[in-house]
N, C-alpha and C positions, 0 to 999 in steps of 0.2 A: 322369411318369402321371399320371393322376389321373380323373375323371369328364370324358369327351368326348363332346359331341351331335355333333359335325361331323368325325369322322373322313372319311380319302378316299373322295370320292365315284365314283362309274363311271358310265357313262351312264344315260340315262332317269331324269333326277331329278324331284324334287315336280313337279304343274302349277305353271305360274306364280305365281297366287294363295296356293299354299300355299309355293312357294317365297319367296316375299316375306316372309311370314311368318317363316317357319326363319331369313333373313337377318337380322330384325329382331332375333331372341331370340338367336341366335350369340352377338354378344358377351357378353352375360349368361351364356349356357351354358359359354362356355369359362372363365370365371374360377375356374380349378381349386382353389384354395385354398378360395376362398370356399363353392364347389358342395359341396365336400370337409365340410368344416365344417357347411354345413347340413343335408348328410345324415347326419352323424354324430347331429349334436343331434336331427333327427325320430327317428332309431333309437333313440337313448336316453330318447326320452322315451315312445316305444312300449314300450320294454322295461319302464320304471318303471310305465306305466299298467297294463301286462297281466302283470307278475310274479305267479307263483304257485307253492306249491309241493304235492305231491300224498304220498300215503302211499308210493309205493314208495320215493320218496327216502329216506323215514326208515328204511326197509330197510337202505340203505349205512350211514345215519348211526349207528345203532344199532352197527355195527361199528366206526365211525370212534370214537365216545364208548368202545368196549371196549377200542381201541388205543392211544386219548392216556392211557385212565386204568390202561393197565399189564397186560390181560387178555389180549393178542395180540390178532391178527386173527379173532377171532370171535364168530358171532351169538350163540348161547347161549354162557356161559365156559365150560360143562363140557366144549363139544366142537367141534372145530377144522372148521367149514363153512364152503366159500366163498357165501355168498347174494348175492354182487355179481357183476355182468356185466363190469366196467369197473375194473380195479385201478389205470389210472394215473389216474382220474378219484376213484376213493376215495382214492388218496394226495394228489390236491390238495385236498381236501376236508378231508381229517386237516391238512394245513399250516397251514389257514385255521385249522380248530376249535379247535388247541391253543392259539394266545394268545386266541382270543374267547369259547370255548367257549359258541357260540350257534350251535345245528344252523341253524336259519332263516334269519339272516343269512350264516352261511357257504356255503350252498346257493347262495344268491343272486349274494353276491359272487365267487364262482368262476365262476357263471354270466354274469353281467355280463361280466367279466373277457375270457373267451375269446368271447362274442359280439362285443362292440364291436371287438376285434381282428380275428375273421374279416371282418365288416362293412368296417373300414377298408382291409383286403386288398383286398377284391371291389372296394371304390370307386376304388383306385388304380390298377386293372389297365389296361392299353393296350386300345383298342377303342372298343367301342360299352358303356362299363363304365357309364352312366345306366341302359340294361337289366337289368344287373344289382342295380343298386341299387333301381331299380323294384321287380323282381321278390321280392327280401327284404322290402321294405318292405309289400308286399300281399298274401303268402302269410301265409294262417292258420296254416299248419301250423308254417312257419318259424320264427314270432315267437312262436307259442304255446309254443315248447318251447326257447325261447332264453334263457328266465329262469324255468327249471321246478324247477332243482337236478336234473335229470337231464344224463346223460353228453352228451348232442346236441352242444351248444356245444363240448367239447373233440372230438367227430370232426370238425365243421365245420372248426375252425382248422385239424386235421391234414390235411383233404382239401384244403384252399386251399392250404398249405403243400407237398403233393405235387405239385398241379395246378404251380405257379411252378416246383419244380424238376422235372418232369419233360417239361413243355409248355414253359415259357418257358426255363428256364436250360439244360436238357439236361442236369443236372447228373450227378456218378458213381453207379454203380449202388450205393456204400455207402450215400450220401446218401438215396438213393432207400430204399434197403432199411432204413434206420435209420427214417424218417419212417413207414415201413409198420409197422416194427415198432411202434413208439410209437401207429400208429392202431388196430393190432390188441390193444393193452394199452388202449386205449379204449374199445373192443369188438370181441371177437373176429370177429363177423361181418362187420365193416367190411373186413376184409382183403380182402373179394371185389371190392370197387373197383379195387382195384390189382394185382389176379392178372394179367390179361393183359399189364399194362404190364412187370409185373417177370419174367415168361416172356419177353416181348420183349427185355429189357436180359440175360437168361442167354444169348441166340442170337445169334451173330455177325451185325450186321443186314444185310450182303453176301448172307448165305445164309439168311435169315430162310423167305424163297418156295420155298427149294430143296427139292427132295424129300429129300435125304441131311444137312440141315441137322445140326450137331452143336452141344452145347451148348460154352459158351467157360468153360472150368474155371477161369481166372484171376479173369472174371468173377463166375463162381458162389462164389467165396471171397468175393469181396468183398461179394456179397449176404448170403453166411451171417454175416459178419463183422457187417453191420449190422442182422442179426436177432439179435443177442447180447442186447438188453435183453428181447427176447420170450423167446428160449432160457431164458436166466436165470430169469424169471420162471416158465415152464412146468417148470424144473426143482425152484424152489422150491416152488409149487403142490402136483407130485407129492409132495414129500417132507413140506412140512407139513399138507396138506389131505389128501395120500392120491389124488387124481384131476387128471388133466391140465385139465378143464374144469371152470366153475362150475357149483354144485348145483343151479342153475336151468336149466341145459342138459338134466341128467337129469329135472327135475322136467318140463319142459315135453314136451321132446321124446320122455319115455319113458313118458307117460300111457297110451298105447295107443288113441288115436283114427286112426280109421282115414284114410289118406294122401289118400285120396280127397276126404274130409271137410273137412279140413285146405285140401285145394286149394281148395273150393269156398268154404270161408269166407275165403279168400285174396282172390279175386275179389272177395266182397261187402266186404271194406277198402278195395279199391280204388275201387268204387262209391260206398263210404260216402264218401270223402277228395273223388272228382268233385262229390257232391253238395253238400258242406258247403263246399269249396275249390275251386272248377274250375281255379284258376291253376295250382294244385301241377301235378298231373298232366297239363296241358297243357304247362308248359313243361318238363317231364320228358321227356313223347314229343318235343318240337320240339328239343330238346337233342341227343337220341340220335339221332334221325331227319338232322338237320342234319349232325351230324359223321360219320355213316355216309356221308351222300351226298357232301359238300363238305370232309370233313376230311383231314387228311394221316395218315400211319399212328398217329403217337401219340392224337392226338383221338379217332381210331376205336377205340383200345384201350380208351382210358377210356372212352368210350361203353359196347362192350361191356362192361366192367365194372360201369356200373349196371344193365346187361342182365342179367347174372349175377346180380346182388343183389337185383332186383327177383323176379326166377324164384325166389331163395330166400326172399323174403317173401311169395311165392304157397303156396310149399312149407309153411310153417310155419302156416300159416293168418293171415298179419297179424299184428294186435295188438289188444287192447280199446281203446288209445289213439287215437284217430282221429288221421291225418296223422302221428305219431311215428316210423315205418319209413321216411317218404318224404321228410323234409328232408334228408337226404343226398344223394340222386341229383337232387332239387331243385337243388342248390347245386352239383353237379358239372354239371348241364346248364345252370345261369345261366351258369357259368363257359364252356362250350365256345360259347354264344351268344354271348357278349361278345366272345370271340375270332374266332370265326366270319362275324361278321354286320358287322365294323369296314370289309368294303372293298363293302356293300351300297349301291344306291341308296336316296338320302335316300328316295324314295318308300317303300321296303319296311322302313326305320328306321321313319316317322312312323307306318306302319301298325301295325307288331310293337309299338310303346309305346301308340299308342292300344289296340291289341286287348287288349294287359296290364292297362290301366288298366280297363276294362271288364269284364273276369274277376275282376279284383281286387274289386270293386264289387260281386260276387256271392257273397263270402262271408260266412260265418253265424257269429258277426256279423264287421263288417267292420273293419279294425285300428284304424282311426284313429276311431272312435266311441267317445263318454264315459263310455254306461253298458255295463258289458262284467258287471253283475247278469244273464245270461240265465236261462232253466230250466235246472235243473241236469242234466235228462234228459228224454227224450223217450219217448213209446212206442215209436218205431222203434228207439230204443238197448236198450230191454229185447226187443227181437225179435233184431236184430244182434248184441248184446254188444259193441257199442262204443260208447263216449261221447267225447263232447267233454271231454275231462278240464279242461281251463281252466274250461271253463263250470262242471263241477261243482265246483271245487275256490276257485274264485275267491273266492264269497261268505263263504268261512271262512279262507281262506289268502292271500288277494292282498294285495300288498305295502302297497295304498293303505290297508288295515285296522291295518296296524302302527302300534303305537304305542312310542315309546323307554319302558326297564322291564320291557317284556312278554317272556317268554319265548319265545312265538308270539302270532301275533294272532288265533288261534282257540282261547282255552284252554277255552272252554265248549264244543267239538265233541266228542261223545261219545265215540269213538276216546281222543283225550286224556285225558278225564276218566276213561275205563274204567283207561286205562295206570298214572294217579297211584293208582287204588283198586286195582290188583292188587300196586302197590308196597308200599301200605300194608297189606295185607291177612297179608301173610307166608306166601302162599301159594309153594310151590317150584318146582310143575312145573302148567301150565295148558295149554288147547290154545284157538287162539282162530284165525281170519282175518280177512284184511287186518291183517296184522301190522306194519305200519310204525309208525304212530303210539302203536300199543300198544307194541310190545316199547320204542320208543325210550324211552317216559316211566314205562313198568314196571320198567326199571332193569334191571342184570346179573344182582340176586338173584332174578331170578324166569327160571325155564327155560320158553319158550314151545314148544309144539310148533304148527307152522305147517300147519295142514289142505289147506293149496295146496301145500304140500311144498317150497317155495323155498328155506326155512330148513332144512330136516329131512333129514337127509342117507339114513334107512330109507324115510321116504314116498316121496321121490323118486324110487325104484328099485320103487316099488308101482303097478299101473294104479291110472288114475281109477275112482270109486267109482262112476261111470255113464259109457259110453262113448256113448250114446245121448243124455243132454242134458247138455250143459256149455257153459262160456261160456269164449271163446279166452283163454288166460292164466290162467284160475281152474280148473284141474282139481283140485278136491277129492277127499281120499282119505279111506276111512274107515280108522279106528283098529284096530292088530291088538289082538286079545283080549289084555289082559295091557302092552300097551307104555307106558301110563302109569304103571302100578306099577314097572314096571322102572326109569323113568326116578328115579321119587322113593325106591327102596329101592335103586338101584345094583344089585339081583340080578337077572338075567335071568328073567322070568316071562311072556314072550311062551308064551301056549299052543300054538302051532301047531310042532313040533317042526322043520320044513325051517327057517321063518324065524326060530327061535329061533338057530339054528346060522349061518346068514347076519347074525343081527345080532352074534352072537358076534364074527364078523370084522371087520363094520363099525365095533364099537365100538371093539375093539384098536385099529384104523385112525385114528377118530376121537379116542380119549382115551384110548389107551394113552402110553406114553412115547417122546417123539419118535425115539429112536436104539434103540429095543428091536430085535433081531435080527426078533423073531417079527413084531413089525408090520409091520418091511419084506417080510418074505415074504407077508404078506398082503397089503399093497398091489400084490405082484407077481400073487399068485393074481387077487386083486378084478381088477384091469385088464385081466386075459389071460382074464376069463371063467370061472375055475374054479369060481366058486362061483354061477355063473347058474342051475343045474340045482336050487339049491335054492329059487330065487324061482320058476322054473318049476312044480315041483312044489307050492310052495306057492299059484301062482294057479289052479292046476286044484283 
């Protein structure tokens, strides 16, 4: 296996002049170890040059720091709240952070390891692997989030492994479910990519299209066994945190924003990507369409998974990080193109290859340019609420600005200084927005109320302060009267009686003794909606 430009050719090759050039280049192109090494070097250089860290990464790193120092899997040490969406990525960061105690290098090292392995696996696929290599190198979105400290690299790696197991090796249901389980632990919504494939495995293949098809119970048992890591985590999450989903789920999807507005924002998110990085969405569409047209059942099922995931992205309004939620479907489509185009005529391969290069040159900025100190945001960013996150953070957290001996390369940035000031202030409870850098550098002694509710259990269950004016991913909440005083004194001083009762139950779950019978009863009632009426009455 390896990078191959001269896979089997069907009739209608390139014209003679193009064919002659192709034949001259073919000997060099088929030196697979050399080309693989060259591609890895190019990928590594771009990673090093474009590496950056954003504020959201440090939200997870505060939990990692608390965990390593014995405060449990907490964000504020006084309460158990899952402020991260990626348990598997969080534990990987913790494993690296334990010996290094350097949050910045920990996040980048984890990104590098997962991204390099992903790229290596793509480059070694049989078929038109050169197209996959070129796609990843030229996609601005893929490179932006391959070295950012976010969980994207781990999601990418697990998707490649699932593709290999499901398409190439046709592995057992247990192995497929195990990879899918880890994928969900990397990010829960990533499971959407593989739901059609898993459903296909649960049904006898000779009756998949039959009107009276039945579930294969033996296969279903193997799938359930493979999902044991995810099931165990969900059981732990429900017991330890009191809820099956991360706090961010409740904060972002429970803000009260009308679904039609979120859907409209989702389209803006796709259009934003098309403008900044036309290659990414083009490849996504091409891979899905080709799989549905020319693929076998397994390729079509993975394409269907991408369609389901993209529909989900539209439904939640996309994200404020340009391209972040498109890197995984890009990777799936690239793998599908590599496989399905291997028997295409050379003319089609040449045309596709050239098209990818042209589209990659329209990225803003192009991955291969040396000067990455772009404007941190534009007027259009302010209107859409979507940023080029790498451009925003690179001047203050780019790896090229790092110097040995410094905890971070951006110690003069306001958020970091503010965090250190809070650490030294002696304040016990404060309210802040953009709490990643601030929270990590403030340290565990400062209880930070996150106004965007990502790390606050009560605010996450309240509607946004304004459902008319909002930015995707940043749904600010008003602080209920008496809430800060309650946190500072430990005595419930919330003025609204209904919200006060709700907080009593919620605080018992997040702060009470783990094995308390009253706490376990409160968890049951909370998750079955028996306290929802209190919130409804408060909202009125």
